[in-house]
C-alpha positions as CSV (number, residue, x, y, z in Angstrom):
1,M,0.0,0.0,0.0
2,A,1.3,3.4,-0.9
3,F,0.8,6.7,1.0
4,A,0.7,10.2,-0.4
5,S,1.1,13.5,1.3
6,H,1.9,17.2,0.5
7,S,5.2,18.5,1.7
8,H,7.5,21.6,1.3
9,R,11.0,22.4,2.3
10,D,11.8,25.1,5.0
11,P,14.7,27.5,4.5
12,S,16.6,25.6,7.1
13,G,16.7,22.5,4.8
14,T,14.2,20.3,6.6
15,Y,10.9,18.9,5.2
16,T,7.6,19.4,6.9
17,F,4.2,17.8,5.9
18,S,1.3,20.1,5.4
19,S,-1.2,17.2,5.7
20,R,-1.4,13.9,7.3
21,P,-0.3,10.9,5.2
22,R,-3.1,8.8,3.6
23,A,-3.5,5.7,1.7
24,V,-3.7,6.0,-2.2
25,E,-6.9,4.5,-3.6
26,N,-6.6,1.4,-5.8
27,R,-6.5,2.4,-9.4
28,S,-7.1,0.4,-12.5
29,K,-4.3,-1.4,-14.1
30,Y,-5.3,-0.4,-17.6
31,I,-5.9,2.9,-19.3
32,Q,-9.5,4.0,-19.3
33,T,-10.8,4.2,-22.9
34,T,-14.1,5.3,-24.4
35,R,-16.5,2.4,-24.8
36,H,-17.5,1.7,-28.4
37,Y,-21.2,0.9,-28.6
38,G,-22.6,-1.3,-31.3
39,N,-25.8,0.8,-31.5
40,I,-25.7,4.5,-31.9
41,M,-28.8,5.0,-29.9
42,Y,-26.8,4.2,-26.8
43,D,-24.1,6.7,-27.7
44,R,-24.4,9.9,-25.7
45,R,-22.6,11.9,-28.5
46,V,-25.6,11.5,-30.8
47,V,-28.1,14.4,-30.5
48,R,-31.7,13.4,-29.9
49,G,-34.8,15.4,-30.7
50,N,-35.3,18.3,-33.1
51,T,-32.0,19.6,-34.2
52,Y,-33.5,22.5,-36.0
53,A,-34.9,24.1,-33.0
54,K,-34.2,27.8,-33.0
55,H,-33.1,29.5,-29.8
56,I,-35.0,32.9,-29.5
57,L,-32.9,35.4,-27.7
58,P,-34.6,38.1,-25.7
59,T,-34.8,41.5,-27.3
60,P,-32.4,43.9,-25.5
61,D,-33.9,46.9,-23.9
62,P,-32.6,50.2,-25.7
63,A,-32.6,52.0,-22.3
64,E,-30.5,49.2,-20.8
65,I,-28.1,49.3,-23.7
66,R,-27.7,53.1,-23.3
67,R,-27.2,52.8,-19.6
68,Q,-24.5,50.1,-20.1
69,Q,-22.8,52.3,-22.8
70,A,-22.9,55.4,-20.4
71,N,-21.5,53.3,-17.5
72,R,-18.7,52.0,-19.9
73,R,-17.9,55.6,-21.0
74,R,-17.9,56.9,-17.4
75,A,-15.5,54.0,-16.4
76,I,-13.2,54.8,-19.3
77,A,-13.2,58.5,-18.4
78,R,-12.5,57.7,-14.7
79,K,-9.6,55.5,-15.7
80,Q,-8.1,58.2,-18.0
81,S,-8.5,60.8,-15.3
82,R,-6.7,58.6,-12.8
83,E,-3.9,57.9,-15.2
84,Q,-3.7,61.7,-16.0
85,F,-3.5,62.8,-12.4
86,R,-1.3,59.9,-11.2
87,P,2.0,61.3,-9.8
88,N,4.8,60.3,-12.0
89,T,8.5,60.6,-11.7
90,P,9.8,63.7,-13.4
91,E,12.0,63.6,-16.4
92,A,15.7,63.3,-15.9
93,L,17.9,66.3,-16.6
94,E,20.0,66.6,-19.7
95,G,22.9,64.3,-19.6
96,R,21.4,62.1,-16.8
97,K,19.2,59.1,-16.6
98,H,17.0,57.3,-14.0
99,T,18.3,54.1,-12.5
100,D,16.4,51.6,-10.3
101,V,17.8,51.5,-6.8
102,Q,17.1,48.9,-4.1
103,T,15.6,50.3,-1.0
104,E,15.3,47.1,1.1
105,L,17.3,46.5,4.2
106,Y,19.3,43.7,2.6
107,L,20.6,44.1,-0.9
108,E,20.5,41.2,-3.3
109,E,22.2,40.7,-6.7
110,L,20.1,41.7,-9.7
111,S,20.5,39.6,-12.8
112,N,18.5,39.0,-16.0
113,I,19.1,35.2,-15.7
114,I,16.3,33.5,-13.8
115,A,17.4,30.8,-11.4
116,T,15.8,27.5,-12.4
117,T,15.9,24.1,-10.7
118,D,15.3,20.7,-12.5
119,I,12.8,18.5,-10.7
120,E,11.8,15.0,-11.8
121,C,8.8,12.8,-11.0
122,Q,8.4,9.1,-11.9
123,T,4.9,7.8,-12.4
124,D,3.6,4.3,-12.1
125,P,3.8,2.2,-15.4
126,F,0.4,1.6,-17.1
127,L,-0.5,-1.1,-19.7
128,D,-2.5,-0.4,-22.7
129,R,-6.0,-2.0,-22.3
130,P,-6.9,-4.3,-25.2
131,A,-9.7,-3.1,-27.5
132,T,-13.2,-4.0,-26.4
133,P,-14.9,-6.4,-28.9
134,L,-17.9,-5.0,-30.8
135,F,-21.3,-5.9,-29.4
136,I,-23.2,-8.2,-31.8
137,P,-26.8,-8.9,-30.7
138,A,-27.9,-12.5,-30.8
139,K,-29.8,-13.7,-33.8
140,S,-33.6,-14.0,-33.4
141,G,-36.6,-14.9,-35.6
142,K,-36.9,-16.9,-38.8
143,D,-35.2,-16.0,-42.3
144,V,-37.7,-15.7,-45.2
145,E,-36.8,-15.0,-48.8
146,T,-38.6,-14.4,-52.1
147,Q,-37.3,-14.8,-55.6
148,I,-38.1,-11.9,-58.0
149,E,-37.4,-12.3,-61.7
150,E,-36.3,-9.6,-64.1
151,G,-39.0,-7.3,-65.3
152,E,-41.6,-8.3,-62.7
153,L,-41.3,-5.1,-60.5
154,F,-39.9,-2.3,-62.8
155,D,-39.7,-1.7,-66.6
156,F,-37.3,1.2,-67.3
157,D,-38.5,2.0,-70.8
158,I,-42.1,2.3,-69.6
159,E,-41.4,4.0,-66.3
160,V,-39.0,6.6,-67.7
161,Q,-41.5,8.0,-70.3
162,P,-43.4,10.3,-67.8
163,V,-40.1,11.5,-66.4
164,L,-38.7,12.3,-69.8
165,E,-41.9,14.0,-70.9
166,V,-41.8,16.2,-67.7
167,L,-38.1,17.0,-68.2
168,V,-38.4,17.7,-72.0
169,G,-41.6,19.8,-71.3
170,K,-40.1,21.8,-68.6
171,T,-37.0,22.3,-70.7
172,I,-38.9,23.5,-73.6
173,E,-41.1,25.8,-71.5
174,Q,-38.1,27.3,-69.8
175,S,-36.5,27.8,-73.2
176,L,-39.6,29.5,-74.5
177,L,-39.7,31.7,-71.4
178,E,-36.1,32.7,-71.8
179,V,-36.6,33.6,-75.5
180,M,-39.7,35.6,-74.6
181,E,-37.8,37.3,-71.9
182,E,-34.9,38.1,-74.2
183,E,-37.4,39.6,-76.8
184,E,-39.1,41.6,-74.2
185,L,-35.7,42.9,-72.8
186,A,-34.7,43.8,-76.4
187,C,-38.0,45.7,-76.9
188,L,-37.6,47.4,-73.6
189,K,-34.0,48.4,-74.5
190,A,-35.2,49.7,-77.9
191,Q,-37.9,51.8,-76.2
192,Q,-35.5,53.0,-73.6
193,R,-33.0,54.1,-76.3
194,A,-35.8,55.9,-78.2
195,F,-36.9,57.5,-75.0
196,E,-33.4,58.5,-74.1
197,E,-32.8,60.1,-77.6
198,L,-36.1,62.0,-77.4
199,R,-35.3,63.1,-73.8
200,N,-31.8,64.2,-74.9
201,N,-33.3,66.2,-77.8
202,E,-35.8,67.7,-75.5
203,L,-33.1,68.5,-72.9
204,A,-31.0,70.1,-75.7
205,E,-34.0,72.2,-76.8
206,V,-34.7,73.2,-73.3
207,Q,-31.1,74.2,-72.7
208,R,-31.1,76.2,-76.0
209,L,-34.3,78.0,-74.9
210,Q,-33.0,78.6,-71.4
211,E,-29.7,80.0,-72.9
212,M,-31.7,82.2,-75.3
213,E,-34.0,83.4,-72.4
214,R,-30.9,84.1,-70.3
215,R,-29.3,86.2,-73.1
216,H,-32.5,88.1,-73.5
217,N,-32.7,88.8,-69.8
218,E,-29.1,89.9,-69.7
219,E,-29.6,92.2,-72.7
220,K,-32.8,93.6,-71.1
221,E,-31.0,94.2,-67.7
222,R,-28.1,95.8,-69.6
223,R,-30.4,98.1,-71.5
224,I,-32.3,99.0,-68.4
225,A,-29.1,99.7,-66.6
226,Q,-27.9,101.9,-69.4
227,Q,-31.2,103.9,-69.5
228,R,-31.1,104.3,-65.8
229,E,-27.5,105.5,-65.9
230,V,-28.5,108.0,-68.7
231,L,-31.6,109.2,-66.6
232,R,-29.3,109.5,-63.5
233,K,-26.8,111.7,-65.4
234,E,-29.6,113.9,-66.9
235,K,-31.0,114.3,-63.4
236,E,-27.5,115.2,-62.0
237,I,-27.0,117.7,-64.9
238,A,-30.4,119.3,-64.3
239,E,-29.7,119.5,-60.5
240,K,-26.3,121.0,-61.2
241,I,-27.7,123.7,-63.6
242,A,-30.5,124.5,-61.1
243,A,-28.1,124.7,-58.2
244,R,-25.7,127.0,-60.2
245,A,-28.6,129.3,-61.2
246,Y,-29.9,129.5,-57.6
247,T,-26.3,130.1,-56.4
248,Q,-25.8,133.0,-58.8
249,Q,-29.1,134.5,-57.9
250,Y,-28.5,134.1,-54.2
251,L,-24.9,135.4,-54.4
252,A,-25.9,138.4,-56.5
253,G,-27.4,140.2,-53.4
254,L,-25.4,138.2,-50.8
255,L,-22.0,139.6,-51.5
256,P,-22.9,143.4,-50.9
257,A,-24.7,142.5,-47.8
258,V,-21.8,140.4,-46.5
259,F,-19.3,143.1,-47.2
260,T,-21.5,145.6,-45.6
261,S,-22.0,143.5,-42.4
262,L,-18.2,142.8,-42.2
263,R,-17.4,146.4,-42.6
264,R,-20.0,147.3,-39.9
265,H,-18.6,144.8,-37.5
266,G,-15.1,146.1,-38.0
267,Y,-13.6,143.3,-40.1
268,F,-12.6,145.9,-42.8
269,Y,-10.7,148.8,-41.1
270,N,-8.1,151.5,-41.5
271,P,-4.7,150.4,-40.1
272,V,-3.9,153.8,-38.6
273,E,-7.3,154.2,-36.9
274,K,-6.9,150.6,-35.7
275,D,-3.4,151.3,-34.3
276,I,-4.6,154.5,-32.6
277,E,-7.6,152.7,-31.0
278,T,-5.8,149.6,-29.9
279,N,-2.4,151.0,-29.0
280,F,-2.4,154.8,-28.5
281,F,-5.7,155.3,-26.7
282,P,-5.0,152.7,-24.0
283,W,-1.5,154.1,-23.5
284,L,-2.9,157.6,-23.3
285,M,-5.6,156.6,-20.7
286,D,-3.0,154.9,-18.6
287,E,-0.7,157.9,-18.6
288,V,-3.6,160.3,-17.7
289,N,-4.7,157.9,-14.9
290,N,-1.3,157.8,-13.5
291,R,-0.9,161.6,-13.5
292,V,-4.3,162.1,-12.0
293,E,-3.4,159.6,-9.3
294,R,-0.1,161.3,-8.6
295,R,-1.9,164.7,-8.3
296,Y,-4.5,163.2,-6.1
297,T,-1.7,161.7,-3.9
298,A,0.2,165.0,-3.8
299,R,-3.0,166.8,-2.8
300,E,-3.7,164.4,0.0
301,I,-0.1,164.8,1.3
302,L,-0.4,168.5,1.1
303,D,-3.8,168.5,2.9
304,T,-2.2,166.3,5.6
305,M,0.7,168.6,6.0
306,I,-1.5,171.6,6.3
307,Y,-3.7,169.8,8.8
308,D,-0.6,169.0,10.9
309,V,0.7,172.5,10.8
310,T,-2.6,173.9,11.7
311,Q,-2.9,171.6,14.6
312,K,0.5,172.5,15.9
313,R,-0.2,176.2,15.7
314,L,-3.6,175.7,17.4
315,E,-1.9,173.9,20.2
316,R,0.8,176.5,20.5
317,F,-1.9,179.2,20.5
318,N,-3.8,177.5,23.3
319,E,-0.6,177.2,25.3
320,E,0.2,181.0,24.9
321,E,-3.4,181.9,26.1
322,T,-3.1,179.7,29.2
323,Q,0.2,181.2,30.4
324,P,-1.0,184.9,30.9
325,E,-3.9,183.6,33.0
326,K,-1.6,181.7,35.3
327,S,0.7,184.8,35.7
328,D,-2.4,187.0,36.5
329,S,-3.5,184.7,39.2
């Protein structure tokens, strides 16, 4: 009896079992092969029932489809936003490059060669099982036979006549239909060609008439534009003539009135009079005012001096009168 168990090896080099040892079940000595049935009715690989059954799928709901599409788009947008805002390592400066560095406590050698270990496992030998003989059911019932001579059941020459009549009739009928169809197609093509020729002729005539109408319209518009231009120029000339006559008539009495008004307001003047009025008269008035002011000032000063002298004499006179009175007393 064999035992089986699962084990693994510790880093220290000792083996430990992860499950208790158990006995291996008895297995067949030969390889299990598929049984070959003599009758296909007992074979499970043969489909039974209606093989043309049609599986009707439920009609998807448009709202559900739109909801699923919206959820899928939102999921894609969230994934793109997370990838966009994920913090990344900044690009290296010019002349430098990024290098992977170990940050663990204990460093180990990095190598592109993967460490491999060869492990072998020997299985138990198996013998090929001999083929199972086909199942032949036992014979039952009685054998009965009947002798049929040639020509008793079927005469080919007689039985083939209806078939030949049908084939020949159908062939002739199909040939006649094809010939009639070809003739009808030829008639249709001839009618179509005649119709296309008539239509092309009509289109050419219509295009000729349209072109003629277009030229007539263009000529009409050009003549109308020329007549309008002539009328506009005649109107402008008449307006210019009327404006010139009105201007001459208006300016005939306007010029004397304008010159008279300008002369009255002093725009036309004598230079000597203008110089005397603007320069000499103001200077003369200033000089007269200055002299009058000086005379007025001199008079005030003289009046003040006379007043002071008079006051002094009055005081002296009063003093002389008071002295005799004191002496008499």
